[in-house]
C-alpha positions, 0 to 999 in steps of 0.5 A: 499499499502506498503512503498516499492510500495509507493516510486515507485509511487513518482516522482523523485523530491519527492522521494529522501529523501523517497528512502534514508529512505527506503534503509538505515533506515526503518525496520533496527534494531537500535543500541542505545536508542538515536536512538530509542528515535530519531525515536519515536520523529520523528514518534510522530511529523509526526502525522497529517503530511506527512512523507515527512515533517519530512524527510526533517526537520530530520537533523534540528530536530536532531540539535534542540533536541541535537542529540536526547540525552535522558538525555539532552531532559529530562532536558529541561526547559521552555526556551528550550520549547520556543526555539523549538516553535520558531524554524521553522525547527521543528514541532512547536507543544507544545503537541509534544514538551512536549511529547518529554520531558516527554517520555525522562524522562520516558525512563530514568526511564526505563533505571534505571529499565531494563538496556536500552529502547532496553532491555525493548522493548525486554522484552515486545517482541513479542506483537500484535499490539494492545498490543504494543499500549496499553502498549505504551499508558499506558507508554508514551505520544502521542503514538496512534495506528499508531504512535506505529505501524510505530515506531516498523515497522521502528525499526525492532520490527514488521514484514512488513516494506518491501515487501518480494521481495524488496532488502532491505528486504534481507538486513534487514534479514541478520541483524536479526531484533527482529521480526525474533527471534523465539518469533517474528515469532510466533507473526507474524503467530498470526497477519496473 
């Protein structure tokens, strides 16, 4: 079931966070490396939990992780890990917290070598879902197939975030997400 169809099945009291995310964030290209890092951290934290839980905690995550500043998170020490492990507003999982810190440091290295995280992603585009998963597993921590797939769908690197008849799909296509490039179209055909 697509995300578009899924949110139509939710009751109004369950759906508000999902509708906002669906209508304004999911599948939209992101402008900065910190925004890409935020999405990666949120997707990692969703593993084993519902996306509703993450959406409800998203603003607190943003505060707890210093606005998802890659540079700040990369410099986290044990006191920051302890602070996050004691913060009920985030997911208190040591492996996920340590993955965020590790991955922030990896992104700093990527930025040094490639100019930016987004340029690194662009340099590997297009890839199949399997190729992206292998690359992410080799490069980052805590990035299995579903996490990588959702990260790439939600940031406009893979097609399929929205049904073609969804009004949001039209908004996104006007923004020319990465999957719409000529390379991205070839990759989409290869995955079909």
